[in-house]
C-alpha positions in Angstrom: 33.1 17.4 -21.5 35.3 17.4 -18.3 34.4 19.4 -15.3 37.0 21.5 -13.6 37.1 21.4 -9.8 35.9 24.6 -8.2 38.3 26.8 -6.4 37.3 27.8 -2.9 36.3 31.5 -2.6 38.4 33.7 -0.3 42.1 34.5 -0.1 44.3 32.3 -2.3 46.9 30.1 -0.6 50.5 30.4 -1.9 52.2 27.2 -3.2 53.6 24.9 -0.6 56.9 26.0 0.8 56.5 29.7 0.1 56.4 32.1 3.1 53.0 33.5 4.1 51.8 36.5 5.9 50.8 36.7 9.6 47.5 34.8 9.2 48.9 32.3 6.7 47.3 34.1 3.7 49.2 35.6 0.9 52.9 36.3 0.6 54.9 37.9 3.3 54.4 41.7 3.0 56.6 44.7 3.5 58.1 45.0 7.0 57.5 41.3 8.0 60.5 39.3 9.0 61.6 35.8 8.6 61.9 33.7 11.7 65.1 34.6 13.6 65.8 37.9 11.8 66.1 41.1 13.8 65.5 44.7 12.8 68.6 46.9 12.6 69.4 48.2 16.1 67.2 45.8 18.0 68.8 43.3 20.3 67.1 40.3 21.9 67.6 39.0 25.4 65.8 35.7 25.5 62.6 36.3 23.6 62.0 39.9 24.8 63.4 42.8 22.8 65.0 45.6 24.8 63.0 48.7 24.9 59.7 47.0 24.0 56.8 46.6 26.4 56.8 43.2 28.1 53.7 41.1 27.5 52.5 39.0 30.4 50.7 35.8 29.4 47.1 35.3 30.4 46.4 38.9 31.4 49.1 38.9 34.2 50.4 42.1 35.7 51.6 44.6 33.3 54.9 46.6 33.8 54.6 49.8 35.8 55.4 53.0 34.1 56.7 53.6 30.6 59.1 51.0 29.2 62.7 52.0 29.1 64.6 52.7 25.9 67.6 50.6 24.9 70.0 53.3 26.0 68.2 53.8 29.3 68.3 50.0 29.9 72.0 49.9 29.3 72.6 52.9 31.5 70.6 51.5 34.5 72.2 48.1 34.0 75.6 49.8 34.4 74.4 51.7 37.4 73.2 48.5 38.9 76.7 47.1 38.8 78.5 50.1 40.1 76.0 51.5 42.6 77.5 49.3 45.4 80.6 51.4 45.4 78.6 54.5 46.4 76.5 52.6 48.9 79.6 51.1 50.5 80.6 54.6 51.7 77.8 54.2 54.3 78.7 50.6 55.0 75.7 49.0 53.2 77.0 48.0 49.7 73.9 46.0 48.9 71.6 49.0 49.1 72.6 50.5 45.7 71.8 47.4 43.6 68.7 46.8 45.7 67.3 50.2 44.9 68.0 49.8 41.2 66.4 46.3 41.3 63.3 47.5 43.2 62.7 50.5 41.0 63.2 48.8 37.6 62.3 45.2 38.2 58.9 45.6 36.5 59.9 48.0 33.8 62.9 46.1 32.2 64.0 42.5 32.3 67.5 43.5 31.3 67.9 46.0 34.2 66.3 43.5 36.6 68.7 40.8 35.7 71.8 43.0 35.9 70.7 44.5 39.2 69.8 41.1 40.6 73.2 39.8 39.6 75.0 42.7 41.3 72.8 42.3 44.4 73.7 38.6 44.6 77.3 39.5 44.3 77.1 41.9 47.2 75.2 39.3 49.4 77.9 36.7 48.5 80.7 39.2 49.3 79.2 39.8 52.7 78.9 36.1 53.3 82.5 35.4 52.2 83.9 38.2 54.3 82.0 37.0 57.4 83.2 33.4 56.9 86.8 34.6 56.3 86.6 36.7 59.5 85.5 33.8 61.5 88.2 31.5 60.0 90.9 34.2 60.6 89.8 34.7 64.2 90.0 31.0 64.9 93.5 30.8 63.3 94.6 33.9 65.2 93.5 32.4 68.5 95.1 29.0 67.8 98.4 30.6 66.7 98.4 33.0 69.7 97.9 36.1 67.7 100.1 35.5 64.7 97.2 34.4 62.6 95.5 37.8 63.1 97.8 39.1 60.3 95.5 37.2 57.9 92.9 39.9 58.4 94.9 42.0 55.9 93.7 39.5 53.3 90.1 40.6 53.7 90.5 43.2 51.0 91.0 40.5 48.3 87.3 39.5 48.0 86.4 43.2 47.7 89.1 43.7 45.1 87.7 40.8 43.1 84.2 42.2 43.4 85.4 45.5 42.1 87.0 43.9 39.1 84.0 41.7 38.3 81.6 44.6 38.8 83.5 46.7 36.3 83.4 43.8 33.8 79.6 43.6 34.5 79.2 47.3 33.9 81.0 47.1 30.6 78.8 44.2 29.5 75.7 46.1 30.5 76.7 49.2 28.6 77.2 47.0 25.5 73.8 45.3 26.0 75.1 41.9 26.9 74.2 39.7 29.8 76.8 39.1 32.6 77.2 36.5 35.3 79.5 36.9 38.3 81.5 33.8 39.1 81.4 32.1 42.5 78.3 33.8 43.9 75.1 32.6 45.5 72.1 33.5 43.3 69.4 34.2 45.9 67.6 37.1 44.1 66.2 36.5 40.6 
């Protein structure tokens, strides 16, 4: 008479290679997703889904306020890119993106990254304009005043910033990341 091996009591394990549920027991149930799949309408940016609360590891600081919805994140990302235009009326173009960055930096990683990118663009624009002004002044002095006509070219960096910020606003409204070219990334 042969003895059969005893089965361990408890949940049964599925055959090797079949998907399991969250604790490794039983087949994957309704609503669970395979690795790499996304729910309809959910977009990922890195590992964090937009509109979902951010989880800080090891009990770190939690985001302030209510998390933003996907549409709110896109809207504030767009505002982060274009707010420098309104702030440049008072002569401080970096204030608009700075306000958006400070208000939403703990509530949404998406808005934080778009506002930081726009803020970095404005800091770079100020640095480039200052450097060009010094260079044009030196050229103007050396050429006995003829080089001062180069000051009319100072609108070119601002025009490029306008074009790139519109492209950034379009990318933010579509839920995509955007990186400005040729800028210093001082704020993260």
